[in-house]
N, C-alpha and C positions, 0 to 999 in steps of 0.2 A: 225270712229274707232281709239280709243286712241294709241299713239305711246308708246310701252313698251320697257323697257331694263332690262336685266338680268346681274348684276356684278358678276362675279366669282372671289374670292379674294383668292390667293394663293402663297405660296412659290414654287419655281422652284424645281421640283422633282429630285434633284441630291443626290447622296450617301453622307452621312455625313452632309447635309445641312437640310434635312426635316425628320419629324417623329422622331426626335432623342431621345425622350422620350421612344421609343420602344426598344431601344437598352439598354442592349445587348442581349435581348430576340430574337430581329430580326439583322441581320447584316446590314450594312451600305446600301448595296445593295438592300437588301429585303426591307428595309424601303422605299426606293426611289422607287422601283417598286410598292410597295402597293399603294404609293401616286399616281402613275400614274394611277393605276386602280381606284381610288377615282375620279380623275379628269376625266377619260375616261366615267365612269358610270353617273358623274352628267352632264357633257356636252350632253350625249346621251339623258338624260331626258329633258334637257334644250332645244334642237333642237325640241322637239316635241310640244312646245308652241309658240304662235304667239309673239314673242320677239327678239329683237336683243341682242346677247350675247356678252358680253365684258370682256376680260380677264385682270385683274390687277395683275400684278406678281411682284415679288423680288427675286433676286437682278436683278440689270439692265442688266447683261451679259447673263440672262436667256432667252431672246426671241427665240434663235434659237432652243433650246430644246422645248420650248412651241409649236412651230410651227410645229416641226416634231412629236411632240406627238398628237397635237389636230388638225392640218391641217391649211391651210391658209385662210380657208372660215371664220374665226372669227376675231374680232378686238382686238389687243394686246397693252396694256397700262402699263407703269411703275408705281410702287406705289410711290407717293410722300409724304413726311412728316418724322417727327421724331417719334412719338408714332404711336401705331396701331389705336387709335381713330383718330389723324389727318389725317392718312392715308386712313381711311375709308371716313371720312368727303369730303377729297378732291376728292376721286374718285365719291363719290354721287354728289358732287356740280357740277364736271365735267359733268357728265352724263346728270342731269337734265338741265344744261345750254346747252346741245347739242339738247334741243327741245323735250325730252321726257316727257310725261303726268305722266307716273308711273314707278317707278324703284325699283327693289328688288336687294340686294346684299348678297350673300351667300358665307360662307367658304367652304373648301375643305375638311372638316374632317368627313362629313356625306355621305357616299356613297349610302346609302339606300332612299335617297330623290328621290320622284316620280315627274313627270310633274303634277301630281294634286296637289302636295303641293305648286307648284308655282301658279297654277290657282287660288287656295284657297287665296293665299296672294293677288293676283291681285284684286279678288273679294272683300276681306276685304277692301282695299284701296279705294273702291268706297264710303265707309261710315266712314272710320276712317282715321286719319291723318298719323298715323304711324302702322306699322305691324311688330310682331316678330315672329320668330321661336325659341321658348326657348329651352335650352339645359339642360341636367340634371345636370351640373356642376355649374349652377347658371348664366350662360351667355346666348348668342343667338348665333343660326347659321344662322340665316336670319333676315334681316332688310328690310322693305319696305318703301317708302316715294313717296308723290306727290310733296312736297316741302322740303327745306332744314330745318331740325330743329337742331340747334346748340346744344341743351340740350341733344341730344343722345350721342355726341361726348366728352362731358366733361371729362378731365382727372381724375377728383374726383370721378366720377362714376366708374372707371374701377379699383379701389383698392379693394383687398380681394375677397370674393369668392361670394358676392352677387351684380354682375355687373347689371344684368337686373332689380332686385328689385330698386337698387339706380337710375337708368335710369327713370323707371316708375314714381317714386316718383317725380322726377323733372318735369316731362311731366305733371303729376297732378296739381303741382304747378302753371304751365302756363296754364291750361286748354285746353290741346293739348291731344285728344283722341288716344286711341291706341287698337289694337286687337292682339290676338295669334292664330297661327296656332298649329298644334300638336308638342309635345314635343319629341325631338329626342336625342340621345346620341352620343357625339363625340368619335372618336376612336383616342385616345392619348396615351394610355397606355395598357400594357398586359392585364388587366382584362377587358378592353374595347372590346379586340378582342375576348375574351372568351364569352362576352356577346352577341357579334355580331354572334359568331358561333352558339350559342344557339338560337338565332333569325332565323339563316339560316335554322335550322331542320325543322321549321315552315313555311318557305317561299320559294317557288319555285323561286319567283322573286329574293330574295337574293342569294340563291344558284347558279343560272344561270348568275348573273352578273359578270362582271370582277373581282370585289373584292371578290365574294364568291368563284369563281373558284381558284383564287390565294391563299385565305387563306386556301382551302382545299388542294392545291398542298404543301404548306410550313407547313402543320400541323406537329409538331413533336412527333415522337413516340420513346417511350422507351420501349424496348423488354426485358422482365425479364424472365430469366429461371433459375428456382429452380433445383439444382442437389445434388444427393447424390449416391456415387458409380457408377457413369455413365462412367466408363472408356471406355466401348465398344460403347457408343453411341456418346460421347462428339465430336469426330472428325468430324462425319457426320454434327451435328448441327453447328459446328463452321465453317465449309467450306460453308454451306449455308448462313451464316449470314455475313460472311466475306466482301462480295461485298456490304454491307449495313451498314459496320461500320461508314462510314463518315456521311451518310444521316440519320441514326438511331442511338439512344443511346442504346447500348447493355450491358447488366449487367447480369452476372452469379451469383447467391446466393448458396453458398455450405452450406449444412447441416451437416457437419462433416465428408466428405469422408474419408475413410482409404484406397482407392486404388490410382491410379494416376491421378484421375479427375482434381484435383486443378493444378497439375502439367501441364497437358496439356493446361489448360485454360491460365495460366501464360504464356507459352512458345508461345501461340498466341496472346498475348498481349491484350486480352480482359479484362474489368474490372471484377474484382472479389471481391465480398463481403462474409462474413462469418455470421452464425447465428444458432440458435438452429435447430434441425432436425424438419421438418414438413412443408408441402408445403405451407400451409397458413401463417406460420412464415416466412418463406424465401421470399414468394412471397410479403408479407407486409414490409419486410425489404428492399427489391429491390425498391418497390414504393417508400417509405420514402426517399430514397437516389436518386431518379430519377428526371429529369427535363421535361419529355415529356407532351405534350397536351394530348396524348392518351397513355394509358398504355395497353400493349400487354403482356400477360401472355401465356408462351409457353413452353410446356413440351420437354424435350431434346432428346426424341426418335420419335420427329415428322419430317416429311418430307413436307416442304412449297412448294406451287405450285408458278409458275412463275408470277412476278408482284405482290407478296402478299401485298406490301407496298400499291400499288395503289388500291387494293381490301379493305384493311382496310380503308383508306381515303374516298372511295367513300361510304362504308356504313356509316361510322362516319359523313358524311355530311347530312344524314337523321336522324341518331338515335344516341343515348347516349352510347350506348353499343351493343355489337354484337358478332359473332363467325364464324368461318369457318365451312363449312358442312365437314363431316368426310368421310373418306374412308379407305380401308384396301387393301393391295397388295394380300392378299389371295383370292383364287378363290372359296374357301369353301361356299356353299349355305348359312350356317348359320351366316359366317361372313357378307355376303351380306346383310342378314336380320339384323343383329346388326347395320350395317350401315343405313339402311332404318328406323330403330326404332330411332336411335340416332338423325338423321338429322329432323324426324318428330316431336320427343320430343322438339328439339330446335325451330324449325319454327312453330309448331302448338301449343306447351304447354308452349313455352318461358323458357325451361328449358336448360341451357347451362352446359356442363362438361369441365374440364379442358384440356382435350385431344383434344378439338375442337379448342383450342386457343382462350381464351376469351380475348376481347380487350374493353375498357370502356374510356370514359371521365375522366380525371384526377379529376376534381373538384366532379364529383358525386361519384368516388370510395372512396374518403376521407369523403364525406358525408355520405356514406353507413357504414362507420366505418371500411373500409377494410374487408379483408376475416376474418372469424372466425377463431381463432388459436386454431384449434381442430385437433386431431391426424387423422381424416378421414372426408369425406363428407364436406370439406371446400368449394368447387365448387358448390355442389349441394345446401348447405345452402344459400350460397351467391345468387344464381339464385332464390332460393326460396323468399329471401328478396327483390330482384329486382321485381320480379312479384308481391309480396305483395304491393309494392309501385306503381304499374302499369307503370313501366318503359318499353317501348317498345324496344326490341331487333331486329337487323337485322342480316342478314347472308349474306355472300359473295356468289358469283357464283361459284367461283372455290372451289375446295376441298382440305383440310390437310390431308395427309397420316399419320397414326398413327401407331404404333407397335401393332402387335398382339402377343407380347412375353407372355402376361397374359393367353392367350389361348392355350392349350397344343394341340398336334396332335390328330386327330380324331375326328369325329362328336359328339359322345357322351359326352366325356370329355368337348367340347366346350360348349354344350349345359348346362352341369352342372355348368360351370363358370357364364354363363349368367343367370342361375336360382339363384345362390348364390349371384350374384350382385343385382338381383332385390329384394332377399329377405333382404339383407343388407339395401337397401334403404326403405324399407317398415319398418323394425325394428327401422330405425332412425326416419321416420314419427311418428312412434307410440310413441316415446319418449323414447326408451330403452337407457340405459347407453351408452355414446358414447365409453368409455374404453371397454366395451364388444363387442361391434361391430367392434371396431378396432383390437381387439385380433383375430377376426374371418376373418380379412382381411389379405391375405398373402402378406407379402411384397418381391416382386421378386428382390429387389436391395440389395444385401449382402455387 
């Protein structure tokens, strides 16, 4: 049996030294923690193959950190050389000289690598002189050799964005054969994380990895609350959001309130924006001025469940959009029926309403063109557009309680409101003028 080695080439994951291109999107500590997750996931896969794992790290003072992270059962070596190419050449030469018949060298920027990727590289080395794992940025994340080929490490090949293409030309000139395993994408920048999260939604393997769980944990949520003359409800929603002020971005968008709404928002030191009146207009203004990976649109008369942030992140690790199930504090039978119908509509028919707390992937929201800026039905129309594009939506396990202030006292009056709302939606689907529909929708906020 051939003696095989797997070199993991890495910086030591310490704050301020590693994954710096992800700052300021992530903090120094988050960058280091994310890199630790990369290394843990890669080493876990490396241990599944019949090969000796050798860690080549920089800087020199980092061995203690590496051992504490990955354990004492691995071999640790300092990187030697000035340029990256020279450092890799020295590591490969040293490993092959130690008596290994086949050696692969991998970076630490692609945590989605699997043991099968390594096995495929070793299989290719039986018939090829050199094996590459191409990366989407024009370089490579994996290099395999049975003998040292200097042409791979020439400094001139590493200039510009066509590193792998340059190297392959040199190999062809020398008659050196090569093969490729699958292409992967490095995680170096914010957009790479967004792409990884997208792949996570399709892969249980990625979601359950250390990297996947950590990226779910640190997803940034922007909570956007449109308000208009909400003096009676604003204190309640502010008290609910205050504990999350540091973890989430909270934005109130006022549509021209004439009561004490904006004064109370300012007194609580929440971020306040102003726009024209209209939920769609106000929510779009908040979204355009936000920074979160996930946009959460929340009505001011809502009552959030405990752990609502965790609920949102869990759903968003599987879906691009979602909402809460709805509930009312009223014990009236028809309000219970309204709750049942609303939740079935969201779960079965994939139609979300704003009082359910809509949350969505930032990129998708802007790709959709944001909420339609119409006087009513902006949430309904947005859901219809999502459904038309076949975007699957998820629902949280916990419920959001919403106010029943639109429903008057008494069973018959409640039924009339439900019937009228259903008729308004039907008129909208039929293409009736939106201004006429809006005129028949009583605005309870004065």
